[in-house]
C-alpha positions in Angstrom: 298.4 197.8 153.0 298.2 197.5 156.8 301.5 197.6 158.7 301.1 194.0 159.8 300.7 193.0 156.1 303.9 194.8 155.3 305.7 193.0 158.2 304.2 189.7 157.1 305.5 190.2 153.5 309.0 191.3 154.6 309.4 188.4 157.0 308.2 185.9 154.4 310.6 187.3 151.9 313.5 187.1 154.3 312.6 183.5 155.1 312.3 182.5 151.5 315.6 184.1 150.4 317.5 182.6 153.3 316.0 179.2 152.7 316.9 179.3 149.0 320.5 180.3 149.7 320.7 177.5 152.3 319.3 175.0 149.8 321.7 176.1 147.1 324.7 176.0 149.4 323.9 172.4 150.5 323.1 171.2 146.9 326.5 172.6 145.7 328.3 170.3 148.1 327.3 167.5 145.7 329.9 168.8 143.2 332.7 168.1 145.7 331.5 164.9 147.3 329.3 163.3 144.5 326.9 162.3 147.4 323.3 162.5 146.3 322.4 163.2 149.9 323.5 166.8 149.6 321.6 167.3 146.3 318.4 165.9 147.7 318.5 167.8 150.9 319.4 171.1 149.1 316.4 170.7 146.8 314.2 169.7 149.7 314.9 173.0 151.6 314.4 175.1 148.4 311.0 173.4 147.6 309.7 172.9 151.1 309.2 176.7 151.4 306.8 176.7 148.4 303.8 177.6 150.5 305.4 181.0 151.2 306.3 181.8 147.6 302.9 183.3 146.7 302.9 185.4 149.9 306.1 187.0 148.7 305.0 187.6 145.2 301.6 188.9 146.3 303.3 191.3 148.8 305.5 192.8 146.0 302.6 193.0 143.6 300.6 194.9 146.2 303.5 197.1 147.1 304.8 198.1 143.7 301.9 197.7 141.3 298.1 198.1 141.2 297.9 194.4 140.3 296.5 192.0 142.9 296.7 188.2 142.7 293.3 186.6 142.7 292.8 183.3 144.6 293.5 181.1 141.6 296.6 183.0 140.7 297.8 182.7 144.3 297.1 179.0 144.5 298.8 178.2 141.2 302.1 178.6 143.1 301.0 175.8 145.5 299.6 173.1 143.3 302.8 171.1 143.3 303.7 171.4 147.0 303.0 167.7 147.7 306.0 166.8 145.5 308.4 168.9 147.6 308.6 166.2 150.2 309.8 163.6 147.6 313.3 165.1 147.7 313.2 164.9 151.5 312.2 161.2 151.4 314.9 160.5 148.9 317.5 162.2 151.1 316.5 160.5 154.3 316.3 157.0 152.7 319.8 157.4 151.3 321.0 156.6 154.8 318.0 154.9 156.6 315.8 152.2 155.2 317.9 152.2 152.0 316.6 148.8 151.1 313.0 150.2 151.1 313.9 153.4 149.3 312.1 152.7 146.1 308.9 151.4 147.8 308.7 154.4 150.2 309.4 156.9 147.4 306.9 155.3 145.1 304.2 155.1 147.8 304.5 158.8 148.6 304.7 159.7 144.9 301.4 158.1 144.3 299.9 159.9 147.3 301.4 163.2 146.2 300.0 162.8 142.7 296.5 162.0 144.0 296.6 165.1 146.3 297.9 167.3 143.5 295.1 166.1 141.2 292.6 166.9 143.9 294.1 170.4 144.3 293.9 171.0 140.6 290.2 169.8 140.5 289.3 172.1 143.4 291.3 175.0 141.9 289.1 174.7 138.7 285.8 173.9 140.3 285.9 176.0 143.5 289.2 177.3 144.8 287.7 178.3 148.1 287.7 174.6 148.9 291.5 175.1 149.2 291.5 178.4 151.0 290.4 182.0 151.1 292.6 185.0 150.4 292.9 187.5 153.2 295.2 189.9 154.8 296.9 188.6 157.9 294.4 190.5 160.0 291.4 189.2 158.1 291.0 192.3 156.1 290.7 193.0 152.4 294.3 192.5 151.6 295.7 189.4 149.9 299.2 188.9 151.2 298.3 185.6 152.9 295.8 182.8 152.7 293.6 181.0 155.2 293.6 177.3 154.3 290.6 175.0 154.5 290.5 172.2 157.0 291.3 169.7 154.3 294.6 171.5 153.4 295.4 172.0 157.0 295.0 168.3 157.6 297.4 167.6 154.8 299.9 170.2 156.1 299.7 168.5 159.5 300.4 165.1 158.0 303.2 166.5 155.9 304.8 168.1 159.0 304.5 164.9 161.0 306.2 163.0 158.1 309.0 165.6 157.9 309.5 165.4 161.7 309.6 161.6 161.8 312.0 161.4 158.9 314.2 164.1 160.5 314.3 162.3 163.8 315.0 159.0 162.3 317.7 160.5 160.0 319.5 162.2 162.9 319.1 159.5 165.5 322.3 157.5 164.6 324.5 160.6 164.5 323.6 161.5 168.1 325.5 158.4 169.3 328.5 158.9 167.0 331.9 159.0 168.7 332.9 162.1 166.7 331.8 165.2 168.5 331.4 167.2 165.3 329.0 164.5 163.9 327.0 164.5 167.1 326.8 168.3 167.0 325.6 168.3 163.4 323.0 165.7 164.3 321.7 167.9 167.1 321.6 170.9 164.7 319.6 168.9 162.1 317.2 167.5 164.7 316.7 171.0 166.1 316.1 172.4 162.6 313.4 169.8 161.9 311.6 170.4 165.2 311.8 174.2 164.9 310.6 174.2 161.3 307.6 172.0 162.2 306.6 174.2 165.1 307.0 177.4 163.1 305.0 176.0 160.2 302.1 174.8 162.4 301.9 178.2 164.0 302.0 179.9 160.6 299.4 177.7 158.9 297.1 176.4 161.6 296.2 179.6 163.5 293.3 181.5 161.9 294.1 184.9 160.4 291.4 186.4 162.6 293.5 186.0 165.7 296.9 186.5 164.2 298.8 189.4 165.7 302.3 190.8 165.7 303.6 188.5 168.4 302.5 185.3 166.7 303.6 186.6 163.3 307.1 187.5 164.5 307.3 184.2 166.5 306.3 182.0 163.6 308.6 183.7 161.0 311.5 183.9 163.5 311.2 180.1 164.1 311.1 179.4 160.4 314.1 181.7 159.7 316.1 180.1 162.6 315.3 176.6 161.3 316.9 177.4 157.9 320.0 178.7 159.5 320.3 175.8 161.9 319.7 173.4 159.1 322.7 174.8 157.2 324.8 174.5 160.4 323.8 170.8 160.4 325.9 170.4 157.3 328.5 173.1 157.7 329.3 173.9 161.4 330.4 177.6 161.8 333.7 178.3 163.3 332.4 179.7 166.6 330.5 176.4 167.2 333.6 174.3 166.2 335.7 176.4 168.6 333.2 175.9 171.4 332.8 172.1 171.1 336.6 171.5 170.9 337.2 173.6 174.0 334.9 171.3 176.1 
């Protein structure tokens, strides 16, 4: 494995583990409050990082065993990615457009189902229609995938949806009289924006031009978005101390 492949695998693993811990921490808040919002957002953050799961598994397979995931094995982890956003839609519509929650949820469920079926068909017929397996430098490794334009278009649409929902969800909190609520709103808004930028850099830039700088930048943004997302629900003491000194 090339050094950049090892770095790519390590950073992806760190991002996934942090995101899963963040999602679990938020979901567990449901036990105290019985508010479905926490449950939905927790699952959203755990599932939204599905595109990076196969990268982590492929990295450890390559590192520890002679086994290498083929393209179909890699893509099996990603077939149900369209459904990850359903929890996000459910979470956001708990507070905004509640009267249209069922309609919005059902509409996206239909779209997600159609796209999942399309992915399964392409996976069976010709998986290269979804993407090609390459090392991050376009070599012979298989730590990462170069998605087709069709999938990139879907990822772009998904990121736009997440960003819009995030901005709508946090908009009201920015005008709240409570400074802690306003700060949490800023944290969540920042997390959605940073996650969107990091994901677009990570998925849209071709592997052939990916280098250490872009790799570190994209993964740093993704890791930061997870941490800031957690702060949007649980402000750390140093931030609480700072805002109450102002």
